[in-house]
N, C-alpha and C positions, 0 to 999 in steps of 0.2 A: 619217650624222650623229644625233647623240645629242642626244634633245629628251624623255629620261625626266627626272624628277623626285623617284625614289628618295630617300629620307631628308631630302628637303628639307622647311623650315618655310614655309608660306606665310599672312599674313595679307590678307584680303581687303575691302574698306569697302564699304559698299552692296550687299550680298550677297546680300540675300532676294528680289531681283527684276532683270529685264532684264540689262543687261551684266554687273554684279556678279554675279549669280547664276548666270549663264552661264560666267564666267571660273570660279568656284569650282568648279564640277563639272568641268570642264576639267582644271584643274591636278590635283584628284582624282583625274579619270583616266588622268594623268601620273607619278601614284605619290606628289604631295606629300600633306602633313598639314598642314590646313587651316584656319585660325582665321577664323571670320566676323564679321565687326562690324555691328551694322544697329542699330535701336531698336526694332524690334518681337520680343520674345523669343518669341512663338509662332511666328512665321514662320522664324525663326533654328534652331528647334530641329525646324523640318520640312525646312528646306532639308540642314541637318547630318543628318538620319537618312537622307537618301537620297544620301547623299555615298558616291563608288564606295572601299573599304574592301578590296577583293581584292588588294592587296600589303601588306596588314596595315598600313595608316595609321590614325591614331586622329584625329578631328576635333571641334571643339569651336568655341564660339561666346562673342563678347562684346557684351552688350547697353549698347550707348551711345547717348547722343542728342546730336549732332554738335554743335548749337547750346548745349550745355554744356563749354567746354574743360576747366574744371576734372574735372570729371567723366570725362572722354576720360584725361588725365594720371593721374589716380586708378586707374583701371580699368589701366591700363596697369602701373601699378605691381606688379601680383598675377601677374602673367606671368612665369614664370620659363624659358620656354622661349626659343632663341637662333632667331632667324627669316632666313631665307634670301631670303624673298621680301616683297614691299610692293607691294600693288595699289591705290592710291589712286581712291577714286570716291564721288562724291557726287553727289545731285540738284541739275540749275543752277537757278541763281536764276528767281525768278518774270520773265516776258518785259515789255515795254513799251519806248518809247522813252528814249532815255539822256537827254532832256529833262526827261521827267516822272519820272525816277528821285530819292527824295529820298536823303539822305546814310546814314539808317540802311540802308537797300538794301544801300550799297557796304558798309559797315561788316560787316553781316549775312554777306554774301557772301565776303567777304575772311577771316572767321574760318571759316566754314563750308571754306571751300578750304582757302587759302595756311594758315592758321595752323595748323588739324588736321593737313594735310599735313608741315607743319614739327615738331609735335609726335608724330607718329607715325614719321617719318623719325628723329629724333635718338633715339627709343625702340628700333629696331632697326639703326641703323648700326654702332655697338660689336660685337654679334654678326656682322655681316657682316666686319666688316675683322677680326676673329678668325678667322674662318671662310675668310677669303679668296674668299667667294663672296655678290655680293648682286645683286638684280635689283629696281629699284622704275621701278614703269609707272604712270603715270597716265592716267588715260581724260577728256579733257579735251572738247574740241569741235574742228572745223574753223574754226569762228570765232578760231582761234590765226591763221591764215594768212589768211583774209577775214572780214572781220565780216560777223555775219548780221544783216540788219534786222529791228527789233523785239526785239532781245534786247540792248540795251545794257548792262545792269549785267554781265552772264554774258560778252559780249564782253570787257570792261576786265578780269573776274576771272581769266579764262581765258588770256588774255593774261600776268598776272601770274605764274600758275601755272607755266605755259611756261615763263616767264624765270627763275623758282625751280629750275627741273628742272635745264636748261640749267647753271647756274651749279653745281648741287649734281653734276652730273656730270663738270664738272673739275675738281672736288675728291676726287672719290672714286673716278675711273678708277684710279689707281694700285693700288687695292686689290683690284682685280680685282669692282668694284660699277659696274655700269651703272644708266643714272638714263634712261628714256624715255618720251615721251608716245605714246598711241594717239588718235587724234582721229576719233573716230567721225562719218557723216555721219548721213544722215536713216536711223532704225533702228528698225524695230517693236517701241517699248517705251510704257510710258503716257508717257512725255515726250514721246515723237512727237504722240501720241495729244491730249495736251493743247494743245500747239502748235496741230493740226490745228483744234481746237475754237473757238480762242481767233481762228483765222486767219478761220473760216467766220464765224463772228460780227461780226468786225470789217468784213469787206469783205460781208457780208449775201449769201453766197454758199453751198451746199450743200458737206459737207464732202468729198464723191466729188470736187466740183469743185475743191476745194485741192489734196486728192491727186493727181490727174491733173498740174495745174500743176505740184507741186513733184515728180514723177517725170520731167517733160519737162525738168529740170533736171539731170539723172543719167542717163549714158552707159549704166548697166547697165539702165535704163526699169523700177528698182523698188526699192524699201525695203530694205535691208541686214535681215539677222537677229542676233540677242543673240549666238548662236554664232559666227557669222562673225568679229566684234570678239573677242569671247573667243578664237578661235583664234591672230589678232595677236598678242595678249596672250600666250599662254601659248608661241607659238615666244619672246618675246623675252626670258622667263624662264628659257630652256632654255640650256644650256651652249652651245648651236649657237650661240646669239648672242652670246657672249662678247665680239665686237668691234664689236658694235653700241650704240653710246654718244652720246647727247645727241640724239636726232633726234624729230622730230615726225611721225608716219607716217600721213597718212591710210585711213581705212577707210571709204571712201563711195562705190564703186563709180564713181569718175571724176568724180566731180562739181564737187570744187575744181580752180579754174583755174590756180593758180599751181602752180609747182614746188615 
């Protein structure tokens, strides 16, 4: 099975922490040249300096705040490389009931997630078509299959991204480009810590009690690790996954009840 990514160039968004960082590390270990995108220059430089280069790779980064789509468009124009892999990954919208969400929250989340994904995809797709090889993987959420209580805006926007990706997969499949979505469940990241803290405060119980309740909903009886999600992403990016296209893949320890 061919899972190496030698001579492949990858863009990984949200790559200074959590699943994004773990994915960048895994792609580099597989031989890819990785370009990181995030907003913290110091963190970007730190991650780049620690990526594997044993196969002669060259890594770089682009410092961009995704709340500014014009800045993203401008900075992408400065990149001359052809990219074979695009990992779309952005921190989720703030939690809260959908009945309490204002319209600006939806507009900002739509821009941060779907619009930026579109800008990035349009930037790399021509090169992928020319190379006859492309992998676009979107890190979304299991809410695509079953909405998560208390994440009204996120549930809405994540579903929009999933449908955007499916449409893209139908259009690009003939060019040797696959488009797939990874749906992480409860994963040990700062995002999960924030959700736990808010649940604890709202319900008036300890964070340990919140954690125990959440774990009971997972057949694996534990939270996932960022590396476990990154492993799934890396496989979908490899030549071995060339006939997997347009899917939503939960990486959740079996928590999602739907097929």
